[in-house]
C-alpha positions in Angstrom: 140.5 108.5 121.5 140.9 105.1 120.0 141.5 105.2 116.1 141.5 102.4 113.3 143.7 102.8 110.8 143.1 101.8 107.1 141.5 98.4 107.2 143.6 95.6 105.5 142.8 93.5 102.4 139.4 92.4 103.7 138.1 95.9 103.2 138.2 98.2 100.0 140.5 101.4 100.6 137.8 104.0 101.1 136.7 102.0 104.2 138.9 104.3 106.8 136.8 103.9 110.1 137.5 105.7 113.4 136.5 104.3 116.9 136.0 106.7 119.7 136.2 105.4 123.2 137.0 108.1 126.0 138.1 105.9 128.9 141.0 104.0 126.8 143.5 106.7 126.0 145.4 106.8 122.5 145.7 103.7 120.6 146.0 103.0 117.0 144.8 99.6 115.6 143.2 97.8 112.9 139.7 96.3 113.1 141.1 92.9 113.1 143.4 93.3 115.7 141.1 95.1 117.7 138.2 91.8 117.7 141.5 89.7 118.8 142.5 92.1 121.6 138.8 92.2 122.9 138.4 88.4 122.5 141.5 88.0 125.0 141.3 88.3 128.5 144.6 90.2 128.8 145.6 93.7 128.2 149.3 94.6 127.6 149.8 98.2 129.0 153.1 99.1 130.0 154.3 95.9 131.1 152.1 95.8 134.0 149.8 93.4 133.4 149.5 89.6 134.3 148.7 87.8 130.8 145.9 84.9 131.1 144.6 84.1 127.7 141.5 82.2 127.1 140.1 82.7 123.3 136.9 83.0 122.5 135.4 84.0 126.1 134.1 87.4 127.4 136.8 89.3 129.3 136.9 88.7 132.9 138.8 90.6 135.5 142.2 91.5 134.7 145.4 91.2 137.2 147.2 94.5 137.4 150.0 95.5 139.4 148.9 99.1 139.2 145.7 100.3 140.3 145.1 102.7 137.5 145.4 100.2 135.2 143.0 97.8 137.2 140.5 100.6 137.0 140.5 100.8 133.4 140.5 97.0 133.3 136.9 97.2 135.2 136.0 99.7 132.7 136.8 97.5 129.8 135.0 94.6 131.4 131.9 96.9 131.6 132.1 98.1 128.5 132.7 94.7 126.6 130.2 92.6 129.1 127.5 95.3 128.0 127.5 94.8 124.5 130.4 96.5 122.9 131.8 93.2 122.1 128.9 92.6 119.8 128.4 95.6 118.1 132.2 95.0 117.6 131.4 91.4 115.8 128.7 93.1 113.7 130.9 95.7 112.7 133.8 93.6 111.7 131.4 91.4 109.5 129.6 94.3 108.1 133.0 96.2 106.9 134.4 92.7 105.8 131.5 92.2 103.8 130.3 93.1 100.1 128.1 95.6 101.7 131.2 97.8 101.9 131.9 97.3 98.1 128.2 98.4 97.6 128.5 101.6 99.7 132.1 102.3 97.6 130.2 101.6 94.5 127.3 104.4 95.3 130.3 106.4 96.2 129.4 106.5 100.2 132.4 106.1 102.7 131.6 104.7 106.0 132.9 106.2 109.4 132.6 104.6 112.5 132.7 106.1 116.0 132.2 104.3 119.4 128.4 105.6 119.4 127.5 105.9 115.5 128.1 105.4 111.9 128.1 108.3 109.4 127.5 107.3 105.8 129.3 110.0 103.8 128.4 110.8 100.3 130.3 113.9 99.2 129.1 116.9 101.2 125.7 114.9 102.9 125.9 112.6 106.0 123.4 110.1 107.3 124.2 109.4 110.9 122.7 106.3 112.7 123.5 104.5 116.1 126.1 102.0 116.4 123.1 99.9 117.8 121.2 100.6 114.8 123.9 98.6 112.8 121.6 96.5 111.3 120.2 99.2 109.5 123.5 100.0 107.8 122.6 98.2 104.3 119.2 100.2 104.0 121.2 103.5 104.6 123.4 102.4 101.9 120.8 101.3 99.5 118.2 104.2 100.0 120.3 106.6 101.1 118.7 109.8 99.1 115.1 108.4 101.1 116.6 108.6 104.7 118.5 112.0 103.4 115.7 113.9 102.2 113.3 112.7 104.7 114.2 115.6 107.2 116.0 119.2 106.8 119.6 118.6 107.3 121.9 120.6 109.8 124.9 122.3 108.9 128.1 120.5 110.4 132.1 121.3 109.5 131.0 122.1 105.8 128.6 119.1 105.5 124.8 118.6 105.3 124.3 116.1 108.4 120.9 114.2 108.9 121.6 112.8 112.3 119.4 109.6 113.3 121.7 108.5 116.0 120.0 110.1 119.0 116.1 110.7 119.8 115.8 114.2 118.5 113.7 116.9 117.0 113.6 117.2 113.3 112.0 119.6 110.6 110.3 117.5 108.0 110.2 118.0 104.5 106.4 118.7 103.5 105.1 119.3 107.3 104.8 122.8 108.3 103.6 123.1 111.8 106.8 122.5 113.5 109.6 119.7 114.2 108.7 116.3 115.3 110.2 114.3 117.8 111.8 110.9 116.6 113.6 108.2 118.6 115.9 107.6 115.3 114.8 107.6 112.0 112.1 109.8 110.4 108.8 109.1 108.8 109.2 110.1 105.2 106.1 112.4 104.0 106.6 110.7 100.8 105.2 107.5 102.3 102.4 109.3 104.1 101.3 111.0 101.3 100.8 107.5 99.7 98.8 106.2 102.5 96.5 109.2 102.3 95.9 108.8 98.6 94.6 105.5 99.1 92.7 106.4 102.5 90.3 108.8 100.9 89.7 110.0 104.5 87.2 113.1 105.3 86.1 114.8 108.4 84.4 112.3 110.8 86.3 109.3 109.6 87.7 106.8 112.1 91.1 105.3 111.8 93.3 102.9 113.0 97.4 103.5 112.8 98.8 100.5 113.8 102.6 100.8 114.0 102.4 104.4 114.8 106.3 104.7 115.4 106.6 108.4 116.5 103.0 109.6 115.8 103.5 111.7 112.5 101.1 109.7 110.3 98.3 109.8 113.2 98.7 113.7 113.2 98.5 113.6 109.6 95.3 111.4 109.6 94.0 113.7 112.6 94.4 116.7 110.5 91.9 115.3 107.6 89.4 113.8 110.0 88.9 116.6 112.3 87.5 116.9 116.0 84.7 114.7 114.7 86.8 111.9 113.7 89.0 109.4 115.7 92.5 108.6 115.4 93.9 105.7 117.5 97.7 104.8 117.1 99.3 101.9 118.2 102.8 100.9 119.4 104.6 98.6 121.5 108.0 99.9 121.9 108.5 102.1 124.9 110.8 104.5 123.3 108.4 105.0 120.2 105.5 105.3 122.7 107.4 108.1 124.7 108.0 110.1 121.4 104.3 109.7 120.5 103.4 111.1 123.8 105.4 114.0 123.2 104.3 114.9 119.7 100.8 114.2 120.6 101.0 116.6 123.6 102.6 119.3 121.4 99.7 118.4 118.7 97.0 119.2 120.9 98.7 122.4 122.6 98.6 124.1 118.6 95.0 122.2 117.8 93.1 121.3 120.6 92.6 117.9 118.9 93.1 114.4 120.6 94.6 111.3 119.3 94.1 108.1 121.1 97.2 105.9 121.9 97.4 102.2 122.8 100.5 100.9 124.1 100.5 97.3 122.9 101.8 95.1 120.1 99.1 94.2 117.7 99.3 89.9 117.4 97.1 87.2 117.0 96.4 86.3 120.7 96.0 88.6 123.7 98.3 86.7 125.7 101.3 89.0 125.8 104.4 88.5 123.9 108.5 89.0 123.8 109.2 92.3 122.0 112.5 93.5 120.6 112.4 97.0 121.5 115.0 99.1 120.0 113.6 102.5 119.6 113.3 102.6 116.1 111.1 101.7 113.1 112.2 98.1 113.1 110.7 97.3 116.5 109.0 93.8 116.5 107.9 90.8 118.1 111.1 88.7 118.9 110.1 85.9 117.1 110.2 87.7 114.2 113.5 89.7 114.2 115.2 87.6 117.1 116.6 88.5 120.4 119.5 90.7 119.2 117.9 93.9 118.1 117.3 96.0 121.1 115.9 94.9 124.5 114.0 92.1 125.0 110.7 93.0 127.0 107.4 91.3 127.5 104.7 93.7 126.0 100.8 93.2 126.2 99.4 92.0 122.9 95.9 92.5 121.1 94.0 91.2 118.6 92.2 93.6 116.1 88.9 92.2 117.1 90.3 93.1 120.8 91.3 96.7 119.9 87.8 97.2 118.1 86.0 95.9 121.2 88.3 97.8 123.5 87.1 101.2 121.8 83.5 99.9 120.9 83.9 100.8 117.3 81.1 100.9 115.4 82.7 102.5 112.2 86.4 102.1 110.7 87.2 103.6 107.6 91.1 103.0 107.4 93.5 100.9 108.9 97.7 101.7 108.0 99.4 99.0 109.0 103.2 99.1 109.3 103.6 96.5 112.2 107.2 95.0 111.2 106.2 91.2 110.2 103.3 91.3 112.3 100.9 91.7 109.4 101.8 88.1 108.8 99.4 87.0 111.6 97.1 89.7 112.5 94.4 89.0 109.7 94.4 85.5 110.2 91.5 85.7 112.7 89.9 89.2 112.2 86.3 89.1 112.1 85.9 92.9 112.7 86.8 93.3 108.9 83.4 91.6 108.1 81.7 94.1 110.0 83.5 97.4 109.5 85.1 96.6 106.0 88.0 99.5 106.2 90.5 100.0 103.7 93.9 98.9 104.5 97.2 99.7 103.3 99.9 97.5 104.9 103.7 97.6 104.7 105.1 94.3 103.7 108.1 92.6 105.4 110.2 89.9 105.2 109.3 86.8 107.7 111.5 83.9 107.1 113.0 85.5 103.9 109.5 85.7 102.7 107.8 88.9 101.8 104.5 89.0 103.6 102.3 90.2 100.6 101.0 86.7 99.6 100.1 85.9 103.3 98.2 89.0 103.9 96.5 88.7 100.5 95.2 85.0 101.2 93.9 86.1 105.0 92.1 89.1 103.7 90.6 87.1 100.9 88.6 85.3 103.2 86.6 88.7 104.5 86.4 89.6 100.5 89.3 91.9 100.1 90.9 92.3 96.9 94.7 93.1 97.2 96.8 95.0 95.0 100.5 96.2 95.3 101.5 99.6 95.0 105.0 100.7 94.4 106.6 102.4 97.2 108.2 105.6 96.3 111.8 105.8 97.4 111.7 102.0 98.2 111.7 98.8 96.0 109.5 96.8 98.4 106.0 97.9 97.3 103.0 98.8 99.6 100.0 96.8 99.7 96.8 98.0 99.0 93.8 96.1 100.4 90.6 97.1 98.9 87.2 96.0 101.0 84.1 94.4 99.6 81.6 96.6 98.2 78.1 96.4 99.9 
């Protein structure tokens, strides 16, 4: 067990963090000392180490006189060279940043372990995986949005919402059993806004772009019924595994099928590199970069290709939450001329610019009129795209 003591001048007093690492034994370090320790290819342990220091390089093989220490040296190499150093760098930057001041101003403390971060506000905890560190700012800013999305569990006198591992969650507002999520949940409050705009009825056809865990697809299918069609699309393999699990349970309960396409929605069908992180933010690597999750090459499809693949003669509604890909997928989508679905879009920042204007410009070519809609719980609006009449 490795514990950080209270961070020094760079971080306010509330930032007391704990770091757990089972293979290392007891150590007490400040975060800045730990960072230096990880960056140096030498470990002082009972004076049984031959020290060699080459700063700013990855750890290499240690020279120990003791076989036991040599073993732990190899374990340290394995841990650091598989990404822990990168996580420590990000963690150091986060907790040395005004983000920590923002947490303190909202009465939130951050507790860090080897595998997860706890955001603690009085008796309430939101827990995320350390690999999802990039979402820390959102958790702090929208704590209630993430905490109230699911039913918390009791944990050491606290109410805990644990998004750090794939698991089942009871969803506020969904009464038909738990839903399996790769990480964060899909808040029902946002799904209800989709439904208010969609105006669905039995027999409708729906395209769910960026289906994540499949909850929105299930809600759509509940309305369109066995005579309607819902097609879920997602590129992240971890998300797809969760979708398949949820769709299987849904079919057991209702006998209704929901179709699934494992692919990225994009501006071409040539495939692309995709940052797969098993969370809501999985996206094309050229949008989010290659430092979020595993970069894999995935199948890509245009909207026209999906319409052709599914032989769509009718399409009533598209839900689009594709993490920045909305900036390109409507550039050439002739199926919109023919099918004229209502579309609701979750805009994202791409290159520092929110995609609302780009989407509105692209859709205007097909006669759509776009209107922003205040998103409940989040300060980024949704975008309603109204098709031309007639």
